[in-house]
FISE-643063 format. One record per residue: residue number from 0; y, x, z of N, C-alpha, C, CB in turn. Coordinates in pm, 1 decimal. Glycine has a CB too. Layout:
REM FISE-643063
{rec NUM; {Y; X; Z}; {Y; X; Z}; {Y; X; Z}; {Y; X; Z}}
...
***
This chain:
REM FISE-643063
{rec 0; {6484.3; 9979.3; 10898.0}; {6459.8; 9908.8; 10997.7}; {6428.0; 9793.5; 11050.5}; {6508.4; 9920.3; 11029.0}}
{rec 1; {6436.8; 9756.5; 10971.9}; {6345.0; 9598.0; 11000.9}; {6206.9; 9585.7; 10979.7}; {6389.3; 9479.8; 10907.8}}
{rec 2; {6174.4; 9657.6; 10915.4}; {5998.0; 9717.1; 10903.9}; {5941.6; 9774.6; 11048.1}; {5982.2; 9871.7; 10779.9}}
{rec 3; {6043.3; 9859.3; 11091.6}; {6035.0; 9911.8; 11191.9}; {6065.7; 9862.1; 11330.7}; {6085.2; 9993.2; 11167.0}}
{rec 4; {6084.7; 9751.5; 11314.9}; {6137.4; 9672.0; 11434.5}; {6246.4; 9695.9; 11488.6}; {6066.6; 9673.2; 11530.9}}
{rec 5; {6304.2; 9779.2; 11422.0}; {6441.8; 9827.8; 11536.8}; {6561.9; 9703.2; 11520.5}; {6533.9; 10016.3; 11476.7}}
{rec 6; {6549.4; 9560.1; 11437.3}; {6628.7; 9519.2; 11436.6}; {6554.5; 9363.8; 11469.1}; {6705.4; 9565.3; 11329.1}}
{rec 7; {6625.4; 9318.1; 11573.0}; {6530.9; 9158.6; 11593.3}; {6614.6; 9036.5; 11495.4}; {6537.4; 9090.0; 11802.8}}
{rec 8; {6564.1; 8941.4; 11522.8}; {6591.1; 8836.2; 11409.8}; {6785.2; 8751.3; 11475.4}; {6405.3; 8684.2; 11415.8}}
{rec 9; {6815.9; 8791.5; 11590.7}; {6893.8; 8764.9; 11696.2}; {7020.8; 8851.1; 11566.2}; {6836.5; 8840.2; 11885.3}}
{rec 10; {6999.7; 9023.3; 11634.6}; {7085.3; 9098.3; 11531.3}; {7108.6; 9077.7; 11378.0}; {7041.9; 9214.6; 11535.1}}
{rec 11; {7027.9; 9053.6; 11316.3}; {7030.3; 9057.3; 11191.5}; {7120.7; 8947.8; 11120.3}; {6901.6; 9053.8; 11155.7}}
{rec 12; {7099.0; 8831.7; 11195.4}; {7137.3; 8717.4; 11176.2}; {7338.0; 8757.7; 11245.5}; {7008.8; 8592.8; 11270.5}}
{rec 13; {7374.6; 8794.0; 11276.3}; {7479.8; 8896.8; 11335.9}; {7567.1; 8948.7; 11185.3}; {7384.1; 9049.7; 11430.7}}
{rec 14; {7489.0; 9045.9; 11133.5}; {7481.1; 9137.7; 11033.6}; {7519.0; 9059.2; 10947.5}; {7364.3; 9206.3; 11006.7}}
{rec 15; {7432.9; 8931.1; 10912.7}; {7463.3; 8873.6; 10791.4}; {7554.6; 8778.7; 10809.3}; {7358.1; 8824.4; 10726.6}}
{rec 16; {7599.2; 8754.1; 10913.7}; {7760.2; 8650.4; 10974.4}; {7852.2; 8754.8; 10904.8}; {7807.0; 8632.8; 11200.0}}
{rec 17; {7835.7; 8869.1; 10965.2}; {7938.7; 9021.0; 10926.3}; {7961.4; 9032.4; 10803.5}; {7879.0; 9169.6; 10957.3}}
{rec 18; {7864.2; 9038.8; 10720.8}; {7881.4; 9059.7; 10610.1}; {7947.7; 8956.9; 10551.1}; {7781.7; 9090.3; 10560.7}}
{rec 19; {7896.7; 8807.9; 10523.9}; {7996.5; 8716.6; 10461.7}; {8146.0; 8691.3; 10488.2}; {7949.0; 8608.8; 10476.7}}
{rec 20; {8146.7; 8723.4; 10631.6}; {8281.2; 8731.6; 10650.2}; {8367.4; 8813.0; 10584.1}; {8299.0; 8753.3; 10756.1}}
{rec 21; {8342.6; 8973.5; 10619.3}; {8411.9; 9027.5; 10559.0}; {8447.0; 9011.4; 10390.5}; {8373.6; 9122.6; 10598.2}}
{rec 22; {8316.7; 9017.4; 10290.7}; {8286.1; 8972.6; 10173.8}; {8449.7; 8856.5; 10175.2}; {8100.8; 8898.7; 10170.0}}
{rec 23; {8438.6; 8753.6; 10271.6}; {8524.8; 8674.3; 10225.0}; {8669.7; 8669.4; 10193.7}; {8508.7; 8608.2; 10280.0}}
{rec 24; {8695.5; 8864.0; 10269.1}; {8864.6; 8850.5; 10287.4}; {8846.9; 8939.3; 10187.7}; {8968.5; 8891.2; 10437.7}}
{rec 25; {8779.8; 9085.6; 10180.5}; {8779.6; 9199.6; 10107.9}; {8859.1; 9183.4; 9960.0}; {8631.3; 9239.3; 10093.8}}
{rec 26; {8952.7; 9228.5; 9909.9}; {9005.7; 9207.0; 9777.0}; {8948.1; 9268.5; 9720.3}; {9121.7; 9223.7; 9744.0}}
{rec 27; {8830.8; 9393.7; 9739.3}; {8732.6; 9507.0; 9603.6}; {8647.0; 9471.2; 9661.0}; {8732.7; 9691.3; 9572.7}}
{rec 28; {8562.1; 9563.6; 9589.5}; {8457.0; 9608.7; 9621.4}; {8445.8; 9767.2; 9701.2}; {8394.9; 9595.5; 9502.1}}
{rec 29; {8343.1; 9781.5; 9769.5}; {8344.0; 9912.5; 9856.9}; {8312.2; 10006.9; 9758.4}; {8238.5; 9920.1; 9984.7}}
{rec 30; {8250.2; 9944.2; 9615.4}; {8210.5; 10036.1; 9509.9}; {8302.9; 9980.7; 9393.0}; {8041.4; 10034.4; 9476.5}}
{rec 31; {8336.9; 10079.4; 9341.0}; {8419.6; 9975.8; 9188.2}; {8323.9; 9958.0; 9066.6}; {8575.9; 10070.4; 9100.8}}
{rec 32; {8345.5; 9865.9; 8992.5}; {8305.2; 9870.1; 8845.9}; {8269.4; 10003.4; 8820.0}; {8415.1; 9825.0; 8746.2}}
{rec 33; {8369.2; 10105.5; 8761.5}; {8357.8; 10217.2; 8732.3}; {8290.6; 10305.9; 8789.3}; {8440.0; 10247.9; 8722.7}}
{rec 34; {8255.9; 10319.6; 8947.9}; {8218.1; 10425.5; 9027.8}; {8026.5; 10354.0; 9015.3}; {8325.7; 10432.5; 9213.9}}
{rec 35; {7998.8; 10248.1; 9008.3}; {7901.7; 10220.9; 8962.4}; {7802.4; 10233.1; 8861.3}; {7919.6; 10168.3; 8968.3}}
{rec 36; {7914.8; 10225.4; 8704.6}; {7908.4; 10269.6; 8578.0}; {7866.4; 10437.9; 8587.4}; {8054.1; 10235.1; 8505.5}}
{rec 37; {7935.5; 10544.6; 8665.7}; {7905.5; 10599.6; 8701.9}; {7792.7; 10676.5; 8770.8}; {7955.3; 10577.6; 8708.0}}
{rec 38; {7754.8; 10623.7; 8861.4}; {7654.0; 10660.1; 8928.4}; {7455.5; 10622.9; 8850.3}; {7701.9; 10577.4; 9072.6}}
{rec 39; {7525.5; 10498.1; 8799.9}; {7413.9; 10480.9; 8695.4}; {7385.1; 10536.8; 8601.9}; {7409.4; 10397.5; 8647.4}}
{rec 40; {7488.0; 10622.8; 8541.1}; {7484.1; 10736.7; 8428.9}; {7409.0; 10878.9; 8460.9}; {7636.5; 10774.2; 8394.5}}
{rec 41; {7482.4; 10900.7; 8589.1}; {7422.2; 11026.5; 8656.3}; {7299.0; 11024.2; 8759.1}; {7530.8; 11087.0; 8729.9}}
{rec 42; {7274.7; 10903.8; 8808.0}; {7097.1; 10906.4; 8885.0}; {7021.0; 10827.0; 8794.2}; {7071.6; 10822.7; 9061.2}}
{rec 43; {7062.3; 10759.3; 8741.0}; {6962.0; 10628.8; 8648.4}; {6997.3; 10528.8; 8788.4}; {6725.4; 10671.6; 8605.6}}
{rec 44; {7099.4; 10502.3; 8871.8}; {7069.0; 10415.5; 8957.0}; {7133.7; 10378.0; 9046.0}; {6990.3; 10434.2; 8996.7}}
{rec 45; {7200.6; 10263.9; 9111.6}; {7331.3; 10268.9; 9201.0}; {7298.9; 10221.8; 9278.5}; {7449.9; 10221.2; 9174.9}}
{rec 46; {7395.9; 10227.8; 9366.9}; {7350.0; 10234.1; 9559.4}; {7386.5; 10090.8; 9582.6}; {7465.8; 10362.4; 9693.3}}
{rec 47; {7291.0; 10052.5; 9727.9}; {7266.8; 9940.6; 9724.9}; {7393.5; 9882.1; 9838.2}; {7109.7; 9922.3; 9752.8}}
{rec 48; {7446.9; 9974.6; 9845.6}; {7605.1; 9943.3; 9913.8}; {7725.9; 9882.9; 9819.4}; {7671.0; 10093.3; 9970.0}}
{rec 49; {7728.5; 9794.1; 9809.3}; {7825.7; 9738.8; 9691.8}; {7946.9; 9680.3; 9705.7}; {7771.0; 9648.2; 9623.5}}
{rec 50; {7903.4; 9570.1; 9857.3}; {8043.4; 9503.5; 9923.4}; {8101.2; 9592.9; 10068.6}; {8000.8; 9321.2; 9977.8}}
{rec 51; {8249.3; 9583.1; 10076.2}; {8263.0; 9577.5; 10208.6}; {8188.8; 9536.0; 10350.8}; {8338.4; 9528.2; 10201.1}}
{rec 52; {8140.0; 9422.6; 10281.1}; {8024.8; 9331.8; 10399.7}; {7915.4; 9426.1; 10423.1}; {7941.1; 9169.3; 10333.3}}
{rec 53; {7874.5; 9520.3; 10276.4}; {7744.3; 9613.2; 10298.3}; {7764.0; 9735.0; 10367.3}; {7681.6; 9654.9; 10170.4}}
{rec 54; {7845.7; 9765.2; 10349.7}; {7887.6; 9898.2; 10417.2}; {7919.2; 9863.0; 10577.3}; {8032.1; 9966.1; 10336.0}}
{rec 55; {7983.6; 9762.5; 10590.0}; {7992.2; 9741.8; 10790.5}; {7828.7; 9676.1; 10788.4}; {8162.4; 9574.8; 10882.5}}
{rec 56; {7792.7; 9645.6; 10716.4}; {7639.8; 9575.2; 10759.0}; {7583.9; 9689.4; 10792.7}; {7541.0; 9489.4; 10640.4}}
{rec 57; {7562.6; 9761.4; 10711.8}; {7483.8; 9893.0; 10725.8}; {7485.1; 10001.5; 10814.1}; {7497.1; 9949.7; 10635.2}}
{rec 58; {7644.2; 10042.3; 10866.9}; {7690.6; 10093.6; 10909.5}; {7697.1; 10097.9; 11092.3}; {7767.1; 10072.7; 10833.9}}
{rec 59; {7685.5; 9919.5; 11079.9}; {7684.7; 9932.9; 11214.3}; {7533.0; 9873.6; 11259.9}; {7816.3; 9854.1; 11278.2}}
{rec 60; {7465.6; 9867.3; 11184.2}; {7269.4; 9865.3; 11197.1}; {7201.8; 9972.1; 11169.9}; {7186.7; 9770.2; 11096.3}}
{rec 61; {7276.6; 10054.4; 11112.3}; {7192.2; 10183.5; 11158.0}; {7302.9; 10292.1; 11287.7}; {7153.0; 10291.5; 10977.2}}
{rec 62; {7434.6; 10237.7; 11316.3}; {7449.9; 10304.4; 11450.6}; {7402.4; 10270.0; 11599.4}; {7569.0; 10310.4; 11461.9}}
{rec 63; {7417.5; 10099.7; 11577.9}; {7393.6; 10050.4; 11692.9}; {7259.0; 9971.5; 11702.6}; {7502.9; 9976.2; 11725.1}}
{rec 64; {7163.5; 9970.1; 11651.5}; {7035.3; 9914.2; 11612.9}; {6997.6; 9911.1; 11764.3}; {6932.7; 10005.6; 11499.2}}
{rec 65; {7025.5; 10002.3; 11893.2}; {6943.1; 10047.2; 12002.6}; {7050.4; 9954.6; 12128.0}; {6930.1; 10251.4; 12013.3}}
{rec 66; {7156.8; 9924.7; 12059.8}; {7255.5; 9837.4; 12147.6}; {7187.7; 9707.4; 12264.5}; {7355.2; 9756.2; 12025.1}}
{rec 67; {7203.8; 9672.8; 12341.8}; {7168.8; 9514.3; 12387.1}; {7249.7; 9452.7; 12307.2}; {7195.3; 9462.6; 12543.4}}
{rec 68; {7160.6; 9280.0; 12322.8}; {7206.7; 9194.8; 12226.2}; {7354.5; 9161.5; 12245.7}; {7124.6; 9076.0; 12225.1}}
{rec 69; {7394.5; 9184.7; 12389.8}; {7533.5; 9111.8; 12405.7}; {7653.0; 9263.7; 12331.1}; {7565.4; 9059.7; 12628.7}}
{rec 70; {7574.8; 9385.6; 12338.3}; {7663.3; 9472.3; 12337.6}; {7714.2; 9445.6; 12205.5}; {7619.1; 9604.0; 12369.1}}
{rec 71; {7586.0; 9458.4; 12107.6}; {7578.0; 9441.9; 11984.1}; {7651.6; 9283.2; 11891.1}; {7428.4; 9461.0; 11978.7}}
{rec 72; {7633.4; 9216.3; 11954.9}; {7730.0; 9128.5; 11928.5}; {7885.7; 9112.5; 11959.3}; {7682.4; 9046.0; 11967.5}}
{rec 73; {7915.5; 9176.1; 12079.9}; {8076.5; 9245.8; 12119.0}; {8123.5; 9344.8; 11992.0}; {8068.5; 9361.7; 12283.8}}
{rec 74; {8025.7; 9439.3; 11920.3}; {8062.2; 9504.3; 11821.1}; {8100.6; 9453.2; 11678.8}; {7978.8; 9576.8; 11816.2}}
{rec 75; {8037.4; 9374.7; 11630.3}; {8010.2; 9212.7; 11555.4}; {8162.1; 9188.9; 11559.6}; {7898.5; 9067.9; 11657.7}}
{rec 76; {8197.6; 9124.7; 11654.8}; {8280.4; 9054.2; 11714.1}; {8419.3; 9124.1; 11718.7}; {8226.3; 9022.2; 11836.1}}
{rec 77; {8385.6; 9302.4; 11707.4}; {8509.0; 9322.9; 11732.6}; {8558.5; 9348.1; 11588.1}; {8531.3; 9432.2; 11837.3}}
{rec 78; {8471.9; 9405.8; 11504.7}; {8483.8; 9439.5; 11372.3}; {8557.5; 9300.1; 11313.2}; {8331.6; 9481.2; 11305.0}}
{rec 79; {8534.9; 9167.4; 11346.0}; {8570.1; 9044.2; 11291.8}; {8714.4; 9078.3; 11333.3}; {8493.0; 8901.7; 11349.2}}
{rec 80; {8761.9; 9075.0; 11481.0}; {8903.9; 9080.4; 11520.1}; {8997.5; 9191.9; 11482.6}; {8907.3; 9075.4; 11651.8}}
{rec 81; {8899.8; 9306.8; 11406.8}; {8994.0; 9414.1; 11390.0}; {9058.0; 9363.9; 11245.1}; {8917.4; 9575.4; 11391.2}}
{rec 82; {8975.6; 9257.9; 11150.7}; {8997.2; 9276.3; 10989.9}; {9094.2; 9138.4; 11021.8}; {8831.2; 9266.3; 10853.6}}
{rec 83; {9098.4; 9069.6; 11049.1}; {9192.0; 8943.1; 11088.1}; {9302.9; 8997.3; 11158.9}; {9120.8; 8828.5; 11183.2}}
{rec 84; {9291.6; 9072.7; 11240.7}; {9427.7; 9191.4; 11278.4}; {9506.7; 9240.2; 11182.5}; {9385.3; 9325.9; 11335.9}}
{rec 85; {9411.2; 9319.5; 11118.0}; {9510.6; 9415.7; 10979.1}; {9547.7; 9308.0; 10938.9}; {9437.2; 9521.9; 10838.6}}
{rec 86; {9529.1; 9184.6; 10867.3}; {9573.9; 9114.9; 10741.8}; {9757.1; 9060.2; 10856.6}; {9413.8; 8940.8; 10668.6}}
{rec 87; {9702.6; 9029.3; 10992.2}; {9806.9; 8982.0; 11088.9}; {9895.4; 9036.5; 11071.2}; {9792.5; 8986.3; 11211.0}}
{rec 88; {9871.8; 9179.5; 11068.5}; {9946.9; 9279.0; 11113.7}; {10023.8; 9338.1; 10976.8}; {9853.0; 9383.8; 11194.7}}
{rec 89; {9923.7; 9376.4; 10900.4}; {10004.0; 9377.8; 10773.1}; {10054.1; 9354.2; 10632.0}; {10003.8; 9420.3; 10765.6}}
{rec 90; {9967.0; 9228.0; 10638.0}; {10010.0; 9124.2; 10514.6}; {10207.1; 9097.2; 10507.4}; {9912.7; 8939.9; 10560.8}}
{rec 91; {10251.3; 9137.1; 10419.0}; {10343.2; 9081.2; 10412.0}; {10477.9; 9155.6; 10445.7}; {10314.6; 8985.8; 10473.7}}
{rec 92; {10465.4; 9322.9; 10490.3}; {10533.7; 9425.5; 10520.1}; {10582.9; 9491.8; 10476.3}; {10508.1; 9473.9; 10557.8}}
{rec 93; {10697.2; 9537.9; 10494.1}; {10710.0; 9666.3; 10370.2}; {10603.0; 9790.1; 10359.4}; {10856.4; 9750.3; 10395.0}}
{rec 94; {10615.2; 9843.7; 10285.6}; {10500.9; 10000.1; 10253.6}; {10511.2; 10088.5; 10319.3}; {10506.8; 10083.0; 10131.6}}
{rec 95; {10641.5; 10120.8; 10388.4}; {10677.8; 10218.7; 10465.7}; {10588.4; 10232.4; 10587.2}; {10809.9; 10200.9; 10497.8}}
{rec 96; {10632.8; 10070.9; 10661.9}; {10537.4; 9996.7; 10787.0}; {10361.6; 10065.7; 10812.9}; {10516.9; 9803.5; 10729.8}}
{rec 97; {10318.4; 10022.3; 10674.1}; {10172.7; 10084.5; 10649.2}; {10159.8; 10199.2; 10675.1}; {10122.8; 10081.7; 10528.4}}
{rec 98; {10260.8; 10309.4; 10588.3}; {10199.0; 10423.7; 10572.5}; {10264.1; 10515.4; 10679.2}; {10208.3; 10471.5; 10429.3}}
{rec 99; {10352.4; 10425.4; 10751.1}; {10377.8; 10508.2; 10917.7}; {10273.7; 10448.2; 10979.2}; {10536.3; 10477.6; 11020.4}}
{rec 100; {10237.2; 10366.1; 11004.4}; {10054.1; 10301.6; 11081.0}; {9970.2; 10400.3; 11061.7}; {9958.5; 10153.7; 10998.2}}
{rec 101; {9947.5; 10456.8; 10863.1}; {9807.6; 10532.5; 10842.2}; {9843.5; 10660.3; 10925.9}; {9761.3; 10570.3; 10665.0}}
{rec 102; {9992.6; 10772.9; 10912.5}; {10060.9; 10858.2; 10953.4}; {10000.3; 10914.5; 11107.6}; {10195.7; 10800.3; 10945.9}}
{rec 103; {10067.6; 10799.8; 11171.4}; {10035.4; 10791.3; 11326.6}; {9919.7; 10828.3; 11330.8}; {10046.0; 10662.5; 11399.8}}
{rec 104; {9827.9; 10724.2; 11290.7}; {9674.7; 10721.6; 11303.4}; {9646.8; 10902.3; 11275.5}; {9589.8; 10595.3; 11164.0}}
{rec 105; {9662.4; 10905.3; 11181.9}; {9596.3; 11068.4; 11145.8}; {9640.3; 11128.7; 11275.1}; {9670.6; 11168.9; 10990.3}}
{rec 106; {9765.8; 11092.4; 11335.2}; {9812.0; 11200.8; 11410.9}; {9744.6; 11224.5; 11539.6}; {9945.5; 11185.0; 11433.2}}
{rec 107; {9732.9; 11059.2; 11591.4}; {9677.4; 11044.2; 11713.1}; {9470.8; 11105.8; 11709.1}; {9714.3; 10854.4; 11746.5}}
{rec 108; {9434.9; 11076.3; 11611.6}; {9262.3; 11036.3; 11560.9}; {9243.8; 11182.0; 11604.0}; {9207.3; 10983.6; 11358.0}}
{rec 109; {9338.4; 11284.2; 11505.4}; {9353.4; 11485.7; 11520.7}; {9331.4; 11483.3; 11702.5}; {9587.5; 11583.7; 11456.6}}
{rec 110; {9383.7; 11421.5; 11772.5}; {9357.4; 11515.1; 11909.9}; {9224.9; 11479.8; 11975.2}; {9478.1; 11491.2; 12030.2}}
{rec 111; {9190.2; 11509.2; 12067.1}; {9087.6; 11512.6; 12123.9}; {9092.7; 11369.1; 12204.4}; {9075.7; 11642.0; 12198.3}}
{rec 112; {9060.4; 11263.1; 12230.4}; {9010.5; 11130.6; 12252.8}; {9016.6; 11138.8; 12432.5}; {8839.0; 11104.0; 12170.8}}
{rec 113; {8965.1; 11253.9; 12472.9}; {9009.8; 11192.4; 12617.0}; {9171.7; 11276.4; 12674.4}; {8856.4; 11233.1; 12747.8}}
{rec 114; {9262.3; 11358.7; 12553.5}; {9365.9; 11337.4; 12586.5}; {9494.0; 11240.5; 12516.5}; {9382.8; 11444.6; 12600.5}}
{rec 115; {9443.2; 11091.7; 12508.4}; {9499.0; 10990.8; 12408.1}; {9581.1; 10980.1; 12575.2}; {9381.9; 10836.9; 12305.7}}
{rec 116; {9703.5; 10886.7; 12480.0}; {9789.2; 10869.5; 12590.2}; {9784.2; 10748.5; 12554.4}; {9921.9; 10939.8; 12611.2}}
{rec 117; {9827.0; 10623.9; 12647.6}; {9820.2; 10471.5; 12592.5}; {9833.5; 10469.9; 12444.5}; {9940.1; 10375.6; 12653.0}}
{rec 118; {9986.1; 10538.3; 12385.2}; {10052.5; 10547.3; 12261.2}; {9961.5; 10583.3; 12228.1}; {10163.6; 10611.4; 12227.3}}
{rec 119; {9884.8; 10713.5; 12200.6}; {9835.8; 10771.8; 12110.2}; {9678.3; 10694.4; 12052.2}; {9832.7; 10913.1; 12165.7}}
{rec 120; {9650.0; 10580.4; 12187.8}; {9551.7; 10504.0; 12165.1}; {9567.2; 10406.6; 12085.1}; {9510.3; 10465.5; 12258.2}}
{rec 121; {9699.0; 10296.9; 12093.6}; {9715.1; 10223.9; 12028.2}; {9774.4; 10262.7; 11861.0}; {9778.2; 10154.5; 12110.4}}
{rec 122; {9810.8; 10397.2; 11835.8}; {9836.9; 10480.2; 11763.0}; {9714.8; 10457.6; 11615.3}; {9836.8; 10613.9; 11857.1}}
{rec 123; {9650.1; 10495.5; 11716.8}; {9532.5; 10498.5; 11626.3}; {9385.0; 10362.8; 11604.2}; {9473.5; 10636.3; 11682.5}}
{rec 124; {9432.4; 10298.3; 11678.6}; {9388.9; 10170.4; 11622.9}; {9462.0; 10106.6; 11575.2}; {9339.5; 10096.5; 11687.7}}
{rec 125; {9583.5; 10116.5; 11581.1}; {9651.9; 10044.7; 11469.2}; {9626.3; 10141.5; 11308.6}; {9835.0; 10032.5; 11520.4}}
{rec 126; {9625.0; 10262.3; 11316.3}; {9597.2; 10336.5; 11167.2}; {9438.3; 10264.5; 11106.9}; {9578.6; 10545.8; 11195.5}}
{rec 127; {9338.0; 10247.6; 11170.3}; {9233.5; 10217.9; 11155.7}; {9264.8; 10075.5; 11101.6}; {9154.6; 10242.3; 11268.8}}
{rec 128; {9304.3; 9996.5; 11166.1}; {9370.7; 9846.4; 11118.4}; {9472.8; 9842.8; 10963.3}; {9487.8; 9794.7; 11263.1}}
{rec 129; {9495.2; 9975.1; 10981.1}; {9590.1; 10019.9; 10851.9}; {9485.0; 10048.6; 10704.5}; {9683.9; 10190.6; 10901.6}}
{rec 130; {9381.5; 10153.2; 10764.7}; {9290.9; 10160.0; 10652.2}; {9195.8; 10049.4; 10587.4}; {9215.8; 10251.8; 10685.5}}
{rec 131; {9156.2; 9978.8; 10702.4}; {9097.9; 9833.2; 10657.4}; {9176.6; 9811.1; 10560.9}; {9098.3; 9708.9; 10758.3}}
{rec 132; {9268.6; 9772.9; 10581.8}; {9366.5; 9714.2; 10484.0}; {9404.1; 9733.0; 10379.1}; {9448.4; 9709.0; 10508.8}}
{rec 133; {9413.5; 9883.5; 10351.2}; {9464.9; 9940.0; 10262.7}; {9258.1; 9952.2; 10163.3}; {9579.6; 10101.9; 10337.9}}
{rec 134; {9172.1; 9975.9; 10246.8}; {9085.4; 10044.8; 10171.3}; {9008.6; 9905.2; 10126.9}; {8998.5; 10170.7; 10253.8}}
{rec 135; {9037.1; 9750.1; 10166.8}; {8924.7; 9659.6; 10179.2}; {9066.0; 9596.8; 10061.1}; {8851.3; 9574.9; 10365.8}}
{rec 136; {9140.9; 9608.9; 10049.1}; {9274.4; 9527.2; 9976.9}; {9262.9; 9391.0; 10023.9}; {9276.7; 9522.7; 9799.0}}
{rec 137; {9304.8; 9381.3; 10182.9}; {9337.5; 9282.4; 10221.4}; {9482.2; 9269.3; 10197.5}; {9294.5; 9270.3; 10337.1}}
{rec 138; {9566.5; 9299.1; 10129.7}; {9708.4; 9253.4; 10105.6}; {9706.8; 9110.3; 10072.0}; {9778.7; 9332.8; 9991.2}}
{rec 139; {9625.0; 9027.8; 9987.7}; {9611.9; 8929.4; 9952.2}; {9566.4; 8785.3; 9975.4}; {9585.9; 8962.5; 9904.3}}
{rec 140; {9492.7; 8823.3; 10109.1}; {9405.3; 8755.5; 10201.4}; {9461.0; 8669.2; 10328.7}; {9321.7; 8858.5; 10250.8}}
{rec 141; {9436.2; 8549.0; 10281.6}; {9479.1; 8457.3; 10393.5}; {9441.9; 8421.4; 10509.0}; {9485.2; 8371.6; 10365.8}}
{rec 142; {9444.5; 8427.0; 10642.3}; {9341.1; 8393.0; 10757.8}; {9319.4; 8256.5; 10764.3}; {9384.7; 8436.9; 10897.8}}
{rec 143; {9234.7; 8221.1; 10748.4}; {9105.8; 8067.6; 10775.3}; {9148.2; 8024.3; 10893.6}; {8910.7; 8099.4; 10797.1}}
{rec 144; {9202.5; 7869.4; 10910.2}; {9229.6; 7849.2; 11031.7}; {9113.9; 7815.0; 11116.3}; {9321.8; 7761.0; 11036.1}}
{rec 145; {8977.3; 7840.1; 11087.4}; {8872.4; 7849.1; 11185.9}; {8850.6; 7996.5; 11231.3}; {8742.2; 7789.7; 11128.4}}
{rec 146; {8893.8; 8138.4; 11141.4}; {8871.0; 8250.7; 11191.4}; {9018.5; 8248.0; 11278.1}; {8835.8; 8370.3; 11076.7}}
{rec 147; {9124.5; 8223.9; 11235.0}; {9224.0; 8229.4; 11318.1}; {9264.9; 8169.6; 11481.0}; {9292.5; 8190.2; 11241.4}}
{rec 148; {9159.0; 8028.6; 11495.5}; {9099.7; 7967.2; 11602.9}; {9051.8; 8043.1; 11693.9}; {9011.8; 7892.9; 11571.4}}
{rec 149; {8923.3; 8118.5; 11636.5}; {8814.5; 8225.4; 11660.2}; {8891.9; 8320.4; 11740.5}; {8747.7; 8296.3; 11521.8}}
{rec 150; {9007.4; 8396.0; 11632.7}; {9071.7; 8517.0; 11698.2}; {9157.0; 8493.5; 11824.4}; {9160.0; 8583.8; 11598.2}}
{rec 151; {9217.3; 8403.3; 11816.8}; {9307.9; 8365.2; 11953.3}; {9239.3; 8327.9; 12061.2}; {9402.2; 8252.2; 11937.6}}
{rec 152; {9114.8; 8245.1; 12020.1}; {9007.7; 8289.4; 12128.5}; {8952.6; 8404.2; 12206.3}; {8924.4; 8266.4; 12090.7}}
{rec 153; {8941.1; 8502.3; 12096.7}; {8882.9; 8663.9; 12160.2}; {8976.5; 8737.0; 12195.1}; {8805.0; 8762.7; 12064.4}}
{rec 154; {9128.7; 8710.9; 12129.7}; {9216.8; 8782.0; 12214.7}; {9248.4; 8725.5; 12332.2}; {9326.3; 8808.2; 12157.3}}
{rec 155; {9254.8; 8605.4; 12398.7}; {9265.4; 8583.8; 12557.0}; {9166.4; 8590.5; 12627.5}; {9309.9; 8472.2; 12596.8}}
{rec 156; {9039.9; 8579.0; 12585.4}; {8937.9; 8614.4; 12642.1}; {8927.0; 8754.1; 12626.9}; {8836.5; 8546.4; 12601.7}}
{rec 157; {8992.0; 8852.5; 12575.9}; {8968.9; 9035.2; 12635.4}; {9071.3; 9023.8; 12709.3}; {8983.0; 9190.6; 12521.8}}
{rec 158; {9253.2; 8913.2; 12724.3}; {9359.1; 8943.2; 12802.9}; {9275.6; 8970.5; 12940.1}; {9475.8; 8822.5; 12804.8}}
{rec 159; {9162.4; 8838.9; 12957.3}; {9109.5; 8807.6; 13108.4}; {9063.4; 8926.2; 13143.6}; {8993.6; 8696.0; 13130.1}}
{rec 160; {8956.3; 9013.3; 13021.4}; {8892.2; 9164.0; 13107.0}; {8989.7; 9269.5; 13120.1}; {8762.0; 9246.1; 13023.6}}
***
């Protein structure tokens, strides 16, 4: 994508910041050491997407490379916000709370989005946060003070809109 000129320098820098941010919180890799070994044995090579930061970086670049610079930054900020929110919402909570959020999220996402009520929209979003929490093993993460300050500013700005 870089060679084809689909990503300008500002987007690349934003993706690098997001990768570093996510990798600083993720309690596991996107691919486990066992999975990597299996891939090597089966295919003679492994994936370039090893960490959760790699995954989000690749996913966002491939899906949103054509977005305006402003929209691209908003997407990056939203992912950052959601990772912090996942930690704040689910860390230290009973597993039943997490399981309920995942279940309600699956039920909401199964509905056509144009039929979602406000509650369905909230359930879908909470389900996504729960999935981040589980998949990235965020249960041991502590939100850094600078990230909490950024999170609060982002939330206040979103309330204005």
